[in-house]
KEMAR-913481 format. One record per residue: x, y, z of N, C-alpha, C in turn. Coordinates in pm, whole numbers, padded with zeros to 5 digits, always signed. Each point is the difference from the previous one (the first is absolute). Example, Ala and Ser with C-alpha at 12.3 -4.5 7.8 and 13.67 -1.06 7.14 Angstrom:
2
+01319-00569+00780-00089+00119+00000+00090+00120+00000-00035+00105-00072+00082+00119+00006-00077+00109+00073
//
This chain:
157
-00488+00064-01933-00032+00036+00137+00127+00017+00082+00111-00036-00056+00126+00000+00074+00046+00142+00034+00031+00020+00129+00051+00129+00046+00151+00007-00020+00055+00114+00026+00143+00022-00015+00068-00001+00136+00120-00055+00004+00079-00002+00123+00123+00088-00023+00021+00093+00093+00111+00095-00012+00096-00015+00116+00129-00004-00029+00100+00007+00106+00031+00147+00030-00025+00087-00097+00027+00143+00017-00129+00071+00040+00000+00062+00117-00122+00064+00050-00040+00121-00085+00097+00063-00066-00031+00111-00089-00082-00046-00120+00038-00113-00058-00076-00056-00113-00139-00042+00046-00009-00055+00121-00130-00037+00060-00089+00124+00010+00057+00109+00052-00077+00124+00019-00058+00050-00132+00077-00014-00108-00043+00048-00131-00124-00073-00051-00026-00120+00052-00115-00079-00047-00124+00017+00087+00014+00069+00113-00113+00012+00094-00108+00094-00055-00125-00043+00008-00109+00089-00041-00015+00113+00102-00042+00117-00046-00018+00116+00088-00113-00025+00100+00018+00053+00120-00103-00003+00104-00049-00141+00037+00093-00094-00002-00031-00136+00047+00098-00031+00112-00047-00069+00101+00088-00037+00111+00093-00114-00041+00098-00026+00086+00096-00107-00022-00004-00090+00123+00017-00130-00021+00002-00095+00112+00142-00041+00031+00030-00015+00128+00127-00055+00046-00028-00135+00062+00082-00100-00033-00021-00135+00052+00122-00049+00076-00025-00060+00115+00104-00068+00077-00033-00149-00007+00074-00072-00085-00027-00143-00020+00070-00082+00107-00079-00079+00069+00057-00094+00096-00042-00141-00039+00052-00098+00070-00038-00138-00030-00145-00029+00039-00048+00067+00105-00135-00027+00051-00100+00109-00031+00049+00122-00024-00090+00113-00024+00056+00094-00106-00090+00083-00051+00039+00111-00088-00055+00126+00066+00090+00087+00045-00043+00128+00056-00025+00096-00115-00109+00075+00010-00039+00093-00107-00015+00141+00057+00061+00096-00068-00020+00141+00032-00036+00069-00132-00079+00106+00011-00042+00071-00121+00021+00150+00022+00048+00067-00105+00025+00143+00007-00127+00079-00028+00008+00128+00026-00105+00091-00046+00021+00022-00150-00093+00068-00063+00009+00021-00146+00109+00099-00042+00050+00078+00094+00109+00093-00031+00137-00063+00022+00001-00126+00042+00123-00077+00025+00089+00067+00105-00063+00044+00110+00079+00062+00106+00002-00080+00129-00111-00068+00033-00010-00068+00130-00039-00146-00018+00074-00089+00068-00031-00143-00001-00085-00033+00123-00105-00078-00020-00087-00040+00110-00007-00153+00007+00030-00058+00118-00016-00146+00015-00146-00035-00025-00025-00104-00079-00136-00028-00045-00052-00137+00039+00079-00104-00027-00052-00135+00015+00114-00100+00014-00034-00117+00052+00093-00112+00003-00072-00119-00062+00058-00055-00104-00059-00116-00068+00072-00124+00051-00075-00094+00054+00056-00129+00044+00027-00083-00124+00124-00045-00016+00038-00073-00122-00052-00142+00002-00048-00043-00115-00047-00137-00018+00082-00063-00112-00036+00032-00124+00083-00036-00114-00007+00116-00097+00092+00005-00095+00014+00119-00083-00131+00046-00063-00075-00089-00063-00123+00038-00069-00100+00067+00092-00017-00055+00119-00094+00056+00098+00052+00134+00052+00131+00005+00030+00062+00123+00049-00015+00112-00104+00031-00031-00125-00005+00100-00107-00143+00049-00020-00097-00090+00007-00140+00039-00018-00043+00097+00111+00036-00031+00125-00035+00088+00113+00068+00135-00016+00128-00003-00034+00078+00122-00014-00054+00087-00113-00024-00058-00116-00047+00078-00115-00140+00055+00023-00085-00074+00073-00133+00052+00033+00012+00124+00088+00090-00005+00098+00024+00115+00087+00054+00119-00079+00098-00026-00087+00061+00108-00078-00098+00062-00098-00087-00081-00057-00103+00050-00092-00099+00087+00076-00045-00047+00116-00096+00076+00081+00058+00135+00042+00131+00006+00023+00066+00124+00043+00051+00084-00117-00026-00045-00123+00042+00072-00122+00150+00029-00001+00077-00104+00027+00146+00010+00002+00054+00002-00141+00103+00084-00025+00058+00013-00133+00136-00064-00015+00059-00053+00109+00131-00064-00007+00030-00073+00130+00099-00090-00006+00034-00085+00114+00150+00012+00030+00032+00021+00128+00139+00005+00043+00022-00115+00098+00086-00092-00037+00028-00117+00084+00127+00024+00080-00006-00027+00128+00120+00007+00082+00096-00109-00043+00125+00036-00027+00101-00096-00043+00095-00025+00117-00006-00122+00056+00078-00030+00123+00147-00032-00028+00075+00102-00032+00143-00018-00026+00072-00039+00130+00115-00064-00016+00086-00028+00115+00060+00132+00047+00053+00003+00120+00054+00125+00055+00115+00055-00084+00071-00086-00073+00110+00047-00085-00050+00046-00138-00133-00003-00021-00058+00045-00126-00019-00110-00104+00054-00118+00027-00015-00110-00096-00142-00058+00007-00034-00078-00101-00132-00061-00006+00012-00149+00027-00079-00048+00095+00000-00142+00034-00130-00065-00041-00030-00116+00058-00120-00077-00035-00131+00078+00023-00007+00084+00102-00123+00075+00025-00025+00102-00112+00106+00059-00053-00016+00092-00114-00049-00076-00123+00055-00119-00020-00043-00082-00114-00149-00034+00010-00046-00031+00122-00143-00028+00021-00085+00122-00031+00048+00117+00041-00074+00124-00024-00006+00030-00149+00112-00017-00070+00002+00024-00145-00091-00101-00073-00003-00125+00047-00088-00101-00060-00147+00038+00022-00031+00049+00120-00136+00046+00030-00038+00112-00097+00091+00095-00020-00025+00112-00092-00025-00050-00142+00083-00094-00045-00019-00054-00136-00136-00068-00013-00037-00081+00099-00129-00069-00005-00116+00098+00008+00011+00101+00087-00106+00100+00015-00014+00082-00128+00111+00030-00065-00005+00082-00122-00075-00070-00114-00014-00131+00010-00077-00074-00101-00151+00017+00021-00039+00048+00119-00142+00011+00036-00052+00143+00003+00090+00098-00012-00043+00140+00009+00083+00087-00093-00061+00106-00055+00076+00094-00083+00074+00105+00085-00018-00003+00132+00064+00100+00085+00152-00010-00005+00068+00115-00008+00146-00003+00005+00046-00040+00141+00112-00071+00007+00055-00049+00126+00145+00042+00009+00042+00044+00119+00141+00028+00025+00036-00050+00139+00126+00016+00036+00051-00050+00127+00059+00114+00082-00002-00015+00131+00062+00097+00090+00076-00078+00106+00123+00040+00024+00085-00065+00099-00069+00006+00136-00030-00115+00057-00075-00001+00125+00086-00032+00122+00131+00005-00015+00085-00028+00117-00043+00083+00119-00019-00066+00111-00036+00061+00129-00140+00060+00005-00086-00026-00099-00136+00055+00004-00080-00057+00117+00016-00129+00027-00074-00061+00111+00050+00056+00133+00131+00024+00010+00057+00060+00121-00060+00139+00021-00006+00080-00107-00057+00135+00009-00148-00006+00037-00072-00096-00057-00143-00015+00029-00020-00036+00147+00079-00094+00048-00009-00044+00140+00029+00119+00093+00103+00076-00031+00037+00116+00082-00115+00103+00003-00059+00026-00115-00110+00097-00007-00119-00047+00084-00029-00129-00005-00114-00051+00077+00030+00000+00150+00124-00024+00037+00038+00007+00141-00012+00145+00051+00044+00094-00083-00010+00141+00037-00146+00043+00013-00088-00065-00077-00143+00031+00007-00066-00076+00116+00082-00073+00078-00047-00074+00117-00107-00103-00037+00020-00067-00113-00093-00102-00047+00026-00130+00076-00106-00070+00034+00014-00127+00073+00070-00104-00088+00057-00099+00065+00069-00107-00073-00093-00069-00099-00123-00029+00042-00097-00067-00087-00033+00087-00121-00020+00129+00023-00032+00093-00109+00119+00013-00095+00122+00004+00056+00120+00007-00084+00010-00122-00090-00024-00118+00056+00009-00124-00079-00100+00001-00114-00117+00058+00026-00107+00005-00100+00031+00100-00111+00069+00108+00034+00020+00112-00094+00140+00009-00061+00096-00079+00049+00141+00018-00040+00021-00003-00151-00066-00093-00069+00024-00013-00144-00050+00120-00079-00118+00051+00037-00050+00116-00074+00075+00127+00037+00048+00009+00124+00081+00117+00037+00135-00007-00071+00059-00120-00010+00125-00017-00075-00022+00038-00146-00115-00038-00056-00032+00037-00139-00008+00152-00013-00053+00068+00102-00010+00145-00009+00138+00066+00012+00092-00061+00076+00138+00051+00007+00067-00013-00137-00019-00115-00064+00053-00024-00135-00058+00104-00097-00134+00011+00002-00067+00090-00093+00039+00146+00023+00010+00041+00127+00036+00139+00028+00140+00033-00052+00093-00093+00016+00134+00020-00053-00002+00019-00151-00078-00083-00068-00011+00010-00145-00070+00130-00042-00106+00039+00073-00070+00125-00032+00093+00120+00015+00081-00001+00105+00094+00110+00021+00099+00008-00117+00043-00114-00048+00092-00004-00115-00071+00047-00127-00124-00046-00023-00075+00039-00118-00018+00151-00008-00019+00064+00116-00019+00145+00003+00124+00074-00045+00115-00063+00015+00127+00066-00032+00059-00041-00134-00081-00064-00082+00048-00040-00134-00045+00103-00100
//
C-alpha cells in the first residue's frame, strides 16, 4: 500500500494517472490547508481546511477527502528557510510524507512554499475579504498558491 515519495517533480509527474486531479497541502501545526486541481492540471482551487488532532485522525480525514475527489497525487508545501536550507519544519513535513505514504499508494512530492502564505494573504486582501474570512480561509488559499506553482511547473516539464 506504500506510495512513492519524489524529490524530483518530473519523476512525480511520470507516475500520475491521466485525467486525475492533484492535491496541494499546506501543513501547519494546527491545520492542513487543502487545494485540489482540475483534471487537466491547470487550475488550483482552495478546497478545505482540516483541523489537526493527531496523525492517524488527520490522515484519515485527508485521505477520505482525496478519495472522494479522485485525486491522483499529492504535493506538499516544503517550508524551506529563506536561504533555501531545510530546518525543523521541513523535517516535520518530510516525516508527514513518509507516514502518509504508508497509508496510500498515491505519489507524493514537495514544492517550495516560501512566501506562499504572504501571497495568499495579499490575494485575499486584494479581494477585500474580511479579517474573519481571511483567518478561516488562509490555509486553503496558501495550499492553492503552493499547488498553482507546482501545476505551472508540471506544465513546463
